N, CA, C, O and the ligand as a Tripos MOL2 file, in Angstrom:
@<TRIPOS>MOLECULE
protein
  285   283    72     0     0
PROTEIN
NO_CHARGES

@<TRIPOS>ATOM
      1 N           5.3740  157.3150  -10.1200 N.3       1 MET1
      2 CA          5.1210  158.1160   -8.9190 C.3       1 MET1
      3 C           5.4300  157.3100   -7.6650 C.2       1 MET1
      4 O           4.9980  156.1660   -7.5220 O.2       1 MET1
      5 N           6.1530  157.9010   -6.7950 N.am      2 SER2
      6 CA          6.4490  157.2040   -5.5540 C.3       2 SER2
      7 C           6.3910  158.1780   -4.3960 C.2       2 SER2
      8 O           6.9000  159.2970   -4.4580 O.2       2 SER2
      9 N           5.7630  157.7200   -3.3600 N.am      3 ARG3
     10 CA          5.6740  158.5800   -2.1830 C.3       3 ARG3
     11 C           6.6030  158.0410   -1.1110 C.2       3 ARG3
     12 O           6.5570  156.8720   -0.7270 O.2       3 ARG3
     13 N           7.4320  158.9320   -0.6560 N.am      4 ASP4
     14 CA          8.3680  158.5100    0.3830 C.3       4 ASP4
     15 C           8.0740  159.1910    1.7100 C.2       4 ASP4
     16 O           8.9770  159.5880    2.4460 O.2       4 ASP4
     17 N           6.8210  159.3080    1.9820 N.am      5 GLY5
     18 CA          6.4330  159.9350    3.2450 C.3       5 GLY5
     19 C           6.7300  159.0100    4.4090 C.2       5 GLY5
     20 O           6.9880  157.8200    4.2270 O.2       5 GLY5
     21 N           6.6900  159.5620    5.5830 N.am      6 PRO6
     22 CA          6.9950  158.7620    6.7770 C.3       6 PRO6
     23 C           5.9770  157.6520    7.0100 C.2       6 PRO6
     24 O           6.2860  156.6440    7.6460 O.2       6 PRO6
     25 N           4.7780  157.8350    6.5010 N.am      7 THR7
     26 CA          3.7630  156.8100    6.7210 C.3       7 THR7
     27 C           3.4570  156.0460    5.4370 C.2       7 THR7
     28 O           2.5660  155.1970    5.4020 O.2       7 THR7
     29 N           4.1900  156.3530    4.4080 N.am      8 GLY8
     30 CA          3.9180  155.7160    3.1380 C.3       8 GLY8
     31 C           4.3060  154.2470    3.1300 C.2       8 GLY8
     32 O           3.6410  153.4270    2.4960 O.2       8 GLY8
     33 N           5.3640  153.9200    3.8220 N.am      9 ASP9
     34 CA          5.8520  152.5570    3.8150 C.3       9 ASP9
     35 C           5.3700  151.8450    5.0740 C.2       9 ASP9
     36 O           5.9650  151.9840    6.1430 O.2       9 ASP9
     37 N           4.3150  151.1010    4.9410 N.am     10 LYS10
     38 CA          3.7140  150.5110    6.1390 C.3      10 LYS10
     39 C           4.4030  149.2170    6.5490 C.2      10 LYS10
     40 O           4.1080  148.1390    6.0340 O.2      10 LYS10
     41 N           5.3270  149.3570    7.4890 N.am     11 GLY11
     42 CA          5.9690  148.1810    8.0600 C.3      11 GLY11
     43 C           6.7060  147.3200    7.0730 C.2      11 GLY11
     44 O           6.9280  146.1350    7.3190 O.2      11 GLY11
     45 N           7.0810  147.8950    5.9740 N.am     12 ARG12
     46 CA          7.7700  147.0930    4.9710 C.3      12 ARG12
     47 C           9.2440  147.4330    4.9900 C.2      12 ARG12
     48 O           9.6470  148.5470    4.6550 O.2      12 ARG12
     49 N          10.0380  146.4580    5.3860 N.am     13 GLY13
     50 CA         11.4740  146.6860    5.3530 C.3      13 GLY13
     51 C          11.9420  147.7160    6.3610 C.2      13 GLY13
     52 O          12.9670  148.3710    6.1750 O.2      13 GLY13
     53 N          11.1900  147.8440    7.4100 N.am     14 ARG14
     54 CA         11.6150  148.7860    8.4330 C.3      14 ARG14
     55 C          12.7610  148.1690    9.2200 C.2      14 ARG14
     56 O          12.7380  146.9920    9.5790 O.2      14 ARG14
     57 N          13.7530  148.9950    9.4740 N.am     15 ARG15
     58 CA         14.9180  148.4730   10.1790 C.3      15 ARG15
     59 C          15.0650  149.1440   11.5310 C.2      15 ARG15
     60 O          14.8790  150.3500   11.6900 O.2      15 ARG15
     61 N          15.4020  148.3210   12.4780 N.am     16 VAL16
     62 CA         15.7300  148.8610   13.7870 C.3      16 VAL16
     63 C          17.0870  148.3310   14.1760 C.2      16 VAL16
     64 O          17.6080  147.4080   13.5510 O.2      16 VAL16
     65 N          17.6440  148.9030   15.1860 N.am     17 LYS17
     66 CA         18.9460  148.4400   15.6380 C.3      17 LYS17
     67 C          18.7490  147.3130   16.6340 C.2      17 LYS17
     68 O          18.0210  147.4460   17.6180 O.2      17 LYS17
     69 N          19.4050  146.2180   16.3610 N.am     18 CYS18
     70 CA         19.3130  145.0870   17.2720 C.3      18 CYS18
     71 C          19.8280  145.5080   18.6460 C.2      18 CYS18
     72 O          20.9540  145.9890   18.7610 O.2      18 CYS18
     73 N          19.0210  145.3330   19.6830 N.am     19 PRO19
     74 CA         19.4240  145.7530   21.0160 C.3      19 PRO19
     75 C          20.6480  145.0060   21.5260 C.2      19 PRO19
     76 O          21.3430  145.4760   22.4270 O.2      19 PRO19
     77 N          20.9010  143.8550   20.9510 N.am     20 ASN20
     78 CA         22.0230  143.0630   21.4360 C.3      20 ASN20
     79 C          23.3260  143.3910   20.7280 C.2      20 ASN20
     80 O          24.3330  143.6740   21.3770 O.2      20 ASN20
     81 N          23.3120  143.3550   19.4260 N.am     21 CYS21
     82 CA         24.5640  143.5280   18.6970 C.3      21 CYS21
     83 C          24.6210  144.8210   17.8980 C.2      21 CYS21
     84 O          25.6770  145.1940   17.3870 O.2      21 CYS21
     85 N          23.4970  145.4960   17.7920 N.am     22 GLY22
     86 CA         23.5070  146.7800   17.1020 C.3      22 GLY22
     87 C          23.3970  146.6740   15.6020 C.2      22 GLY22
     88 O          23.4380  147.6820   14.8970 O.2      22 GLY22
     89 N          23.2590  145.4540   15.1070 N.am     23 SER23
     90 CA         23.0950  145.2950   13.6700 C.3      23 SER23
     91 C          21.6790  145.6900   13.2640 C.2      23 SER23
     92 O          20.7470  145.6230   14.0650 O.2      23 SER23
     93 N          21.5380  146.0930   12.0340 N.am     24 PRO24
     94 CA         20.1900  146.4070   11.5640 C.3      24 PRO24
     95 C          19.3270  145.1570   11.5700 C.2      24 PRO24
     96 O          19.6810  144.1290   10.9930 O.2      24 PRO24
     97 N          18.1860  145.2720   12.2360 N.am     25 ALA25
     98 CA         17.2810  144.1390   12.2970 C.3      25 ALA25
     99 C          15.9800  144.5110   11.6190 C.2      25 ALA25
    100 O          15.4760  145.6240   11.7670 O.2      25 ALA25
    101 N          15.4530  143.5710   10.8840 N.am     26 LEU26
    102 CA         14.1920  143.8140   10.2040 C.3      26 LEU26
    103 C          13.0620  143.8060   11.2120 C.2      26 LEU26
    104 O          12.8430  142.8280   11.9260 O.2      26 LEU26
    105 N          12.3580  144.9090   11.2520 N.am     27 TYR27
    106 CA         11.2460  144.9970   12.1880 C.3      27 TYR27
    107 C           9.9530  144.7990   11.4390 C.2      27 TYR27
    108 O           9.2800  145.7570   11.0590 O.2      27 TYR27
    109 N           9.6210  143.5610   11.2340 N.am     28 SER28
    110 CA          8.3890  143.2260   10.5280 C.3      28 SER28
    111 C           8.0080  141.8130   10.9220 C.2      28 SER28
    112 O           8.8200  141.0800   11.4850 O.2      28 SER28
    113 N           6.7720  141.4270   10.6270 N.am     29 PRO29
    114 CA          6.3190  140.0770   10.9750 C.3      29 PRO29
    115 C           7.2040  138.9940   10.3760 C.2      29 PRO29
    116 O           7.1810  137.8450   10.8150 O.2      29 PRO29
    117 N           7.9800  139.3720    9.3730 N.am     30 GLU30
    118 CA          8.8670  138.3780    8.7760 C.3      30 GLU30
    119 C           9.9930  138.0020    9.7210 C.2      30 GLU30
    120 O          10.5990  136.9360    9.6050 O.2      30 GLU30
    121 N          10.2540  138.8910   10.6480 N.am     31 ASN31
    122 CA         11.3330  138.6340   11.5860 C.3      31 ASN31
    123 C          10.7530  138.2800   12.9450 C.2      31 ASN31
    124 O          10.3720  139.1630   13.7140 O.2      31 ASN31
    125 N          10.6850  136.9850   13.2420 N.am     32 PRO32
    126 CA         10.0850  136.5560   14.5100 C.3      32 PRO32
    127 C          10.9190  136.9690   15.7080 C.2      32 PRO32
    128 O          10.4510  136.9050   16.8450 O.2      32 PRO32
    129 N          12.1480  137.3900   15.4620 N.am     33 TRP33
    130 CA         13.0330  137.7220   16.5910 C.3      33 TRP33
    131 C          13.0650  139.2220   16.8630 C.2      33 TRP33
    132 O          13.7910  139.6960   17.7360 O.2      33 TRP33
    133 N          12.2660  139.9540   16.0990 N.am     34 ARG34
    134 CA         12.3130  141.3950   16.2700 C.3      34 ARG34
    135 C          12.0820  141.7810   17.7290 C.2      34 ARG34
    136 O          11.3090  141.0920   18.3960 O.2      34 ARG34
    137 N          12.6710  142.7900   18.2490 N.am     35 PRO35
    138 CA         13.5060  143.7250   17.4950 C.3      35 PRO35
    139 C          14.9460  143.2610   17.3450 C.2      35 PRO35
    140 O          15.8180  144.0430   16.9650 O.2      35 PRO35
    141 N          15.1930  142.0030   17.6380 N.am     36 PHE36
    142 CA         16.5500  141.4930   17.4780 C.3      36 PHE36
    143 C          16.7710  141.0700   16.0400 C.2      36 PHE36
    144 O          15.8210  140.8990   15.2760 O.2      36 PHE36
    145 N          18.0400  140.9020   15.6770 N.am     37 CYS37
    146 CA         18.3360  140.5770   14.3000 C.3      37 CYS37
    147 C          18.2580  139.0750   14.0720 C.2      37 CYS37
    148 O          18.1200  138.6220   12.9360 O.2      37 CYS37
    149 N          18.3430  138.3130   15.1340 N.am     38 SER38
    150 CA         18.3440  136.8660   14.9680 C.3      38 SER38
    151 C          17.9130  136.1860   16.2580 C.2      38 SER38
    152 O          17.8200  136.8100   17.3160 O.2      38 SER38
    153 N          17.6570  134.9080   16.1410 N.am     39 GLU39
    154 CA         17.2580  134.1580   17.3290 C.3      39 GLU39
    155 C          18.3560  134.1930   18.3840 C.2      39 GLU39
    156 O          18.1030  134.2880   19.5850 O.2      39 GLU39
    157 N          19.5750  134.1120   17.8880 N.am     40 ARG40
    158 CA         20.7020  134.0910   18.8150 C.3      40 ARG40
    159 C          20.7220  135.3390   19.6910 C.2      40 ARG40
    160 O          20.8730  135.2770   20.9110 O.2      40 ARG40
    161 N          20.5640  136.4790   19.0120 N.am     41 CYS41
    162 CA         20.6170  137.7250   19.7610 C.3      41 CYS41
    163 C          19.4840  137.7900   20.7810 C.2      41 CYS41
    164 O          19.6540  138.2910   21.8920 O.2      41 CYS41
    165 N          18.3530  137.2860   20.3860 N.am     42 LYS42
    166 CA         17.2290  137.3160   21.3130 C.3      42 LYS42
    167 C          17.5180  136.4350   22.5270 C.2      42 LYS42
    168 O          17.2680  136.8230   23.6680 O.2      42 LYS42
    169 N          18.0400  135.2610   22.2620 N.am     43 LEU43
    170 CA         18.3240  134.3440   23.3530 C.3      43 LEU43
    171 C          19.4200  134.8880   24.2460 C.2      43 LEU43
    172 O          19.3620  134.7600   25.4690 O.2      43 LEU43
    173 N          20.4120  135.4910   23.6340 N.am     44 VAL44
    174 CA         21.5040  136.0660   24.4150 C.3      44 VAL44
    175 C          20.9620  137.1340   25.3440 C.2      44 VAL44
    176 O          21.3280  137.2260   26.5160 O.2      44 VAL44
    177 N          20.0800  137.9330   24.7790 N.am     45 ASP45
    178 CA         19.5390  139.0150   25.5870 C.3      45 ASP45
    179 C          18.6940  138.4760   26.7280 C.2      45 ASP45
    180 O          18.7880  138.9500   27.8600 O.2      45 ASP45
    181 N          17.8780  137.4950   26.4280 N.am     46 LEU46
    182 CA         17.0500  136.9170   27.4820 C.3      46 LEU46
    183 C          17.9240  136.2530   28.5270 C.2      46 LEU46
    184 O          17.6410  136.3170   29.7240 O.2      46 LEU46
    185 N          18.9900  135.6170   28.0650 N.am     47 GLY47
    186 CA         19.9130  134.9690   28.9890 C.3      47 GLY47
    187 C          20.5570  135.9900   29.8990 C.2      47 GLY47
    188 O          20.7700  135.7400   31.0850 O.2      47 GLY47
    189 N          20.8650  137.1350   29.3350 N.am     48 ALA48
    190 CA         21.5040  138.1770   30.1330 C.3      48 ALA48
    191 C          20.5640  138.6270   31.2390 C.2      48 ALA48
    192 O          20.9780  138.8850   32.3690 O.2      48 ALA48
    193 N          19.3100  138.7140   30.8910 N.am     49 TRP49
    194 CA         18.3430  139.0920   31.9160 C.3      49 TRP49
    195 C          18.2830  138.0230   32.9880 C.2      49 TRP49
    196 O          18.2630  138.3180   34.1830 O.2      49 TRP49
    197 N          18.2550  136.7720   32.5400 N.am     50 ALA50
    198 CA         18.0840  135.6650   33.4720 C.3      50 ALA50
    199 C          19.2570  135.5600   34.4270 C.2      50 ALA50
    200 O          19.0900  135.1720   35.5840 O.2      50 ALA50
    201 N          20.4470  135.9060   33.9460 N.am     51 THR51
    202 CA         21.6200  135.7750   34.8060 C.3      51 THR51
    203 C          21.8890  137.0390   35.5880 C.2      51 THR51
    204 O          22.8510  137.1150   36.3510 O.2      51 THR51
    205 N          21.0590  138.0060   35.4020 N.am     52 GLY52
    206 CA         21.2030  139.2110   36.2010 C.3      52 GLY52
    207 C          22.2210  140.1890   35.6650 C.2      52 GLY52
    208 O          22.7160  141.0450   36.3990 O.2      52 GLY52
    209 N          22.5380  140.0680   34.3850 N.am     53 ALA53
    210 CA         23.4790  141.0090   33.7990 C.3      53 ALA53
    211 C          22.8940  142.4110   33.8140 C.2      53 ALA53
    212 O          23.5950  143.4130   33.9490 O.2      53 ALA53
    213 N          21.6080  142.4320   33.6710 N.am     54 TYR54
    214 CA         20.9400  143.7280   33.7750 C.3      54 TYR54
    215 C          20.3510  143.8440   35.1620 C.2      54 TYR54
    216 O          19.6050  142.9810   35.6250 O.2      54 TYR54
    217 N          20.6930  144.8880   35.7800 N.am     55 ARG55
    218 CA         20.1310  145.0840   37.1120 C.3      55 ARG55
    219 C          19.2330  146.3010   37.1020 C.2      55 ARG55
    220 O          19.6310  147.3950   36.7020 O.2      55 ARG55
    221 N          18.0700  146.0910   37.5320 N.am     56 ILE56
    222 CA         17.1740  147.2280   37.6540 C.3      56 ILE56
    223 C          17.2020  147.6740   39.1120 C.2      56 ILE56
    224 O          16.7260  146.9710   40.0040 O.2      56 ILE56
    225 N          17.7500  148.8170   39.3240 N.am     57 PRO57
    226 CA         17.7900  149.3070   40.7050 C.3      57 PRO57
    227 C          16.3910  149.5540   41.2280 C.2      57 PRO57
    228 O          15.6090  150.3300   40.6790 O.2      57 PRO57
    229 N          16.1250  148.8770   42.2860 N.am     58 VAL58
    230 CA         14.7990  149.0280   42.8640 C.3      58 VAL58
    231 C          14.9060  149.8840   44.1100 C.2      58 VAL58
    232 O          15.4870  149.4870   45.1200 O.2      58 VAL58
    233 N          14.3540  151.0160   44.0130 N.am     59 GLU59
    234 CA         14.3760  151.8950   45.1780 C.3      59 GLU59
    235 C          12.9920  151.9480   45.7770 C.2      59 GLU59
    236 O          12.0440  152.4840   45.2050 O.2      59 GLU59
    237 N          12.9260  151.3820   46.9270 N.am     60 GLU60
    238 CA         11.6190  151.3900   47.5620 C.3      60 GLU60
    239 C          11.5440  152.5290   48.5540 C.2      60 GLU60
    240 O          12.2740  152.5830   49.5440 O.2      60 GLU60
    241 N          10.6780  153.3910   48.2650 N.am     61 GLU61
    242 CA         10.4870  154.4960   49.1930 C.3      61 GLU61
    243 C           9.3860  154.1180   50.1630 C.2      61 GLU61
    244 O           8.2010  154.0970   49.8330 O.2      61 GLU61
    245 N           9.8120  153.8330   51.3260 N.am     62 ASP62
    246 CA          8.8430  153.3620   52.3060 C.3      62 ASP62
    247 C           8.8000  154.3090   53.4950 C.2      62 ASP62
    248 O           8.7230  153.8930   54.6510 O.2      62 ASP62
    249 N           8.8510  155.5750   53.1770 N.am     63 HIS63
    250 CA          8.8040  156.5440   54.2580 C.3      63 HIS63
    251 C           7.3700  156.7780   54.6870 C.2      63 HIS63
    252 O           6.5370  157.2820   53.9340 O.2      63 HIS63
    253 N           7.1230  156.4040   55.8920 N.am     64 GLY64
    254 CA          5.7860  156.6910   56.4010 C.3      64 GLY64
    255 C           5.6900  158.1800   56.7290 C.2      64 GLY64
    256 O           6.6930  158.8420   56.9990 O.2      64 GLY64
    257 N           4.5380  158.6550   56.7010 N.am     65 PHE65
    258 CA          4.3550  160.0610   57.0350 C.3      65 PHE65
    259 C           4.6310  160.2660   58.5240 C.2      65 PHE65
    260 O           4.1270  159.5400   59.3810 O.2      65 PHE65
    261 N           5.4410  161.2700   58.7940 N.am     66 ASP66
    262 CA          5.8270  161.5070   60.1740 C.3      66 ASP66
    263 C           4.9950  162.6320   60.7890 C.2      66 ASP66
    264 O           5.2180  163.8090   60.5100 O.2      66 ASP66
    265 N           4.0770  162.2660   61.5930 N.am     67 PRO67
    266 CA          3.1770  163.2950   62.1660 C.3      67 PRO67
    267 C           3.8710  164.1080   63.2550 C.2      67 PRO67
    268 O           3.3840  165.1620   63.6620 O.2      67 PRO67
    269 N           5.0280  163.5990   63.7270 N.am     68 ASP68
    270 CA          5.7060  164.3090   64.8090 C.3      68 ASP68
    271 C           6.4640  165.5320   64.3000 C.2      68 ASP68
    272 O           6.8570  166.4190   65.0580 O.2      68 ASP68
    273 N           6.6460  165.5340   63.0020 N.am     69 ARG69
    274 CA          7.4550  166.6370   62.4630 C.3      69 ARG69
    275 C           6.6440  167.9300   62.4300 C.2      69 ARG69
    276 O           5.5850  168.0350   61.8120 O.2      69 ARG69
    277 N           7.1860  168.8550   63.1000 N.am     70 ASP70
    278 CA          6.4540  170.1340   63.1590 C.3      70 ASP70
    279 C           7.4380  171.2790   63.0120 C.2      70 ASP70
    280 O           8.2550  171.5350   63.8960 O.2      70 ASP70
    281 N           7.3480  171.9460   61.9120 N.am     71 ASP71
    282 CA          8.2680  173.0620   61.7140 C.3      71 ASP71
    283 C           7.6710  174.3500   62.2410 C.2      71 ASP71
    284 O           8.3040  175.4020   62.1620 O.2      71 ASP71
    285 ZN         21.7640  141.0880   16.7920 Zn       72 ZN72
@<TRIPOS>BOND
     1     1     2 1
     2     2     3 1
     3     3     4 2
     4     3     5 am
     5     5     6 1
     6     6     7 1
     7     7     8 2
     8     7     9 am
     9     9    10 1
    10    10    11 1
    11    11    12 2
    12    11    13 am
    13    13    14 1
    14    14    15 1
    15    15    16 2
    16    15    17 am
    17    17    18 1
    18    18    19 1
    19    19    20 2
    20    19    21 am
    21    21    22 1
    22    22    23 1
    23    23    24 2
    24    23    25 am
    25    25    26 1
    26    26    27 1
    27    27    28 2
    28    27    29 am
    29    29    30 1
    30    30    31 1
    31    31    32 2
    32    31    33 am
    33    33    34 1
    34    34    35 1
    35    35    36 2
    36    35    37 am
    37    37    38 1
    38    38    39 1
    39    39    40 2
    40    39    41 am
    41    41    42 1
    42    42    43 1
    43    43    44 2
    44    43    45 am
    45    45    46 1
    46    46    47 1
    47    47    48 2
    48    47    49 am
    49    49    50 1
    50    50    51 1
    51    51    52 2
    52    51    53 am
    53    53    54 1
    54    54    55 1
    55    55    56 2
    56    55    57 am
    57    57    58 1
    58    58    59 1
    59    59    60 2
    60    59    61 am
    61    61    62 1
    62    62    63 1
    63    63    64 2
    64    63    65 am
    65    65    66 1
    66    66    67 1
    67    67    68 2
    68    67    69 am
    69    69    70 1
    70    70    71 1
    71    71    72 2
    72    71    73 am
    73    73    74 1
    74    74    75 1
    75    75    76 2
    76    75    77 am
    77    77    78 1
    78    78    79 1
    79    79    80 2
    80    79    81 am
    81    81    82 1
    82    82    83 1
    83    83    84 2
    84    83    85 am
    85    85    86 1
    86    86    87 1
    87    87    88 2
    88    87    89 am
    89    89    90 1
    90    90    91 1
    91    91    92 2
    92    91    93 am
    93    93    94 1
    94    94    95 1
    95    95    96 2
    96    95    97 am
    97    97    98 1
    98    98    99 1
    99    99   100 2
   100    99   101 am
   101   101   102 1
   102   102   103 1
   103   103   104 2
   104   103   105 am
   105   105   106 1
   106   106   107 1
   107   107   108 2
   108   107   109 am
   109   109   110 1
   110   110   111 1
   111   111   112 2
   112   111   113 am
   113   113   114 1
   114   114   115 1
   115   115   116 2
   116   115   117 am
   117   117   118 1
   118   118   119 1
   119   119   120 2
   120   119   121 am
   121   121   122 1
   122   122   123 1
   123   123   124 2
   124   123   125 am
   125   125   126 1
   126   126   127 1
   127   127   128 2
   128   127   129 am
   129   129   130 1
   130   130   131 1
   131   131   132 2
   132   131   133 am
   133   133   134 1
   134   134   135 1
   135   135   136 2
   136   135   137 am
   137   137   138 1
   138   138   139 1
   139   139   140 2
   140   139   141 am
   141   141   142 1
   142   142   143 1
   143   143   144 2
   144   143   145 am
   145   145   146 1
   146   146   147 1
   147   147   148 2
   148   147   149 am
   149   149   150 1
   150   150   151 1
   151   151   152 2
   152   151   153 am
   153   153   154 1
   154   154   155 1
   155   155   156 2
   156   155   157 am
   157   157   158 1
   158   158   159 1
   159   159   160 2
   160   159   161 am
   161   161   162 1
   162   162   163 1
   163   163   164 2
   164   163   165 am
   165   165   166 1
   166   166   167 1
   167   167   168 2
   168   167   169 am
   169   169   170 1
   170   170   171 1
   171   171   172 2
   172   171   173 am
   173   173   174 1
   174   174   175 1
   175   175   176 2
   176   175   177 am
   177   177   178 1
   178   178   179 1
   179   179   180 2
   180   179   181 am
   181   181   182 1
   182   182   183 1
   183   183   184 2
   184   183   185 am
   185   185   186 1
   186   186   187 1
   187   187   188 2
   188   187   189 am
   189   189   190 1
   190   190   191 1
   191   191   192 2
   192   191   193 am
   193   193   194 1
   194   194   195 1
   195   195   196 2
   196   195   197 am
   197   197   198 1
   198   198   199 1
   199   199   200 2
   200   199   201 am
   201   201   202 1
   202   202   203 1
   203   203   204 2
   204   203   205 am
   205   205   206 1
   206   206   207 1
   207   207   208 2
   208   207   209 am
   209   209   210 1
   210   210   211 1
   211   211   212 2
   212   211   213 am
   213   213   214 1
   214   214   215 1
   215   215   216 2
   216   215   217 am
   217   217   218 1
   218   218   219 1
   219   219   220 2
   220   219   221 am
   221   221   222 1
   222   222   223 1
   223   223   224 2
   224   223   225 am
   225   225   226 1
   226   226   227 1
   227   227   228 2
   228   227   229 am
   229   229   230 1
   230   230   231 1
   231   231   232 2
   232   231   233 am
   233   233   234 1
   234   234   235 1
   235   235   236 2
   236   235   237 am
   237   237   238 1
   238   238   239 1
   239   239   240 2
   240   239   241 am
   241   241   242 1
   242   242   243 1
   243   243   244 2
   244   243   245 am
   245   245   246 1
   246   246   247 1
   247   247   248 2
   248   247   249 am
   249   249   250 1
   250   250   251 1
   251   251   252 2
   252   251   253 am
   253   253   254 1
   254   254   255 1
   255   255   256 2
   256   255   257 am
   257   257   258 1
   258   258   259 1
   259   259   260 2
   260   259   261 am
   261   261   262 1
   262   262   263 1
   263   263   264 2
   264   263   265 am
   265   265   266 1
   266   266   267 1
   267   267   268 2
   268   267   269 am
   269   269   270 1
   270   270   271 1
   271   271   272 2
   272   271   273 am
   273   273   274 1
   274   274   275 1
   275   275   276 2
   276   275   277 am
   277   277   278 1
   278   278   279 1
   279   279   280 2
   280   279   281 am
   281   281   282 1
   282   282   283 1
   283   283   284 2
@<TRIPOS>SUBSTRUCTURE
     1 MET1         2 RESIDUE 1 A MET
     2 SER2         6 RESIDUE 1 A SER
     3 ARG3        10 RESIDUE 1 A ARG
     4 ASP4        14 RESIDUE 1 A ASP
     5 GLY5        18 RESIDUE 1 A GLY
     6 PRO6        22 RESIDUE 1 A PRO
     7 THR7        26 RESIDUE 1 A THR
     8 GLY8        30 RESIDUE 1 A GLY
     9 ASP9        34 RESIDUE 1 A ASP
    10 LYS10       38 RESIDUE 1 A LYS
    11 GLY11       42 RESIDUE 1 A GLY
    12 ARG12       46 RESIDUE 1 A ARG
    13 GLY13       50 RESIDUE 1 A GLY
    14 ARG14       54 RESIDUE 1 A ARG
    15 ARG15       58 RESIDUE 1 A ARG
    16 VAL16       62 RESIDUE 1 A VAL
    17 LYS17       66 RESIDUE 1 A LYS
    18 CYS18       70 RESIDUE 1 A CYS
    19 PRO19       74 RESIDUE 1 A PRO
    20 ASN20       78 RESIDUE 1 A ASN
    21 CYS21       82 RESIDUE 1 A CYS
    22 GLY22       86 RESIDUE 1 A GLY
    23 SER23       90 RESIDUE 1 A SER
    24 PRO24       94 RESIDUE 1 A PRO
    25 ALA25       98 RESIDUE 1 A ALA
    26 LEU26      102 RESIDUE 1 A LEU
    27 TYR27      106 RESIDUE 1 A TYR
    28 SER28      110 RESIDUE 1 A SER
    29 PRO29      114 RESIDUE 1 A PRO
    30 GLU30      118 RESIDUE 1 A GLU
    31 ASN31      122 RESIDUE 1 A ASN
    32 PRO32      126 RESIDUE 1 A PRO
    33 TRP33      130 RESIDUE 1 A TRP
    34 ARG34      134 RESIDUE 1 A ARG
    35 PRO35      138 RESIDUE 1 A PRO
    36 PHE36      142 RESIDUE 1 A PHE
    37 CYS37      146 RESIDUE 1 A CYS
    38 SER38      150 RESIDUE 1 A SER
    39 GLU39      154 RESIDUE 1 A GLU
    40 ARG40      158 RESIDUE 1 A ARG
    41 CYS41      162 RESIDUE 1 A CYS
    42 LYS42      166 RESIDUE 1 A LYS
    43 LEU43      170 RESIDUE 1 A LEU
    44 VAL44      174 RESIDUE 1 A VAL
    45 ASP45      178 RESIDUE 1 A ASP
    46 LEU46      182 RESIDUE 1 A LEU
    47 GLY47      186 RESIDUE 1 A GLY
    48 ALA48      190 RESIDUE 1 A ALA
    49 TRP49      194 RESIDUE 1 A TRP
    50 ALA50      198 RESIDUE 1 A ALA
    51 THR51      202 RESIDUE 1 A THR
    52 GLY52      206 RESIDUE 1 A GLY
    53 ALA53      210 RESIDUE 1 A ALA
    54 TYR54      214 RESIDUE 1 A TYR
    55 ARG55      218 RESIDUE 1 A ARG
    56 ILE56      222 RESIDUE 1 A ILE
    57 PRO57      226 RESIDUE 1 A PRO
    58 VAL58      230 RESIDUE 1 A VAL
    59 GLU59      234 RESIDUE 1 A GLU
    60 GLU60      238 RESIDUE 1 A GLU
    61 GLU61      242 RESIDUE 1 A GLU
    62 ASP62      246 RESIDUE 1 A ASP
    63 HIS63      250 RESIDUE 1 A HIS
    64 GLY64      254 RESIDUE 1 A GLY
    65 PHE65      258 RESIDUE 1 A PHE
    66 ASP66      262 RESIDUE 1 A ASP
    67 PRO67      266 RESIDUE 1 A PRO
    68 ASP68      270 RESIDUE 1 A ASP
    69 ARG69      274 RESIDUE 1 A ARG
    70 ASP70      278 RESIDUE 1 A ASP
    71 ASP71      282 RESIDUE 1 A ASP
    72 ZN72       285 GROUP 0 **** ****
C-alpha cells in the first residue's frame, strides 16, 4: 500500500527549481543550499544581489496631502 497524496511525502525528496540555474534542487535539510542546487548557485545569486544585478525599483510616494485642492 502506498499513498501518493500531496501531504503524504513529508519533505522527502522534494524538488524545487534552482532560482539561479533552473536545475532541480533538493528542497530538504539535506541540501544546505536550498532552494539552490549547490553552493555555487547560492553564492552566484548572492553575488548578483551584492553587485546590483537585481534592482528593486523603489518608488517613494511622498505626496503630502494638499489642503489647497478644492474641487
Ligand atoms: Zn543551480
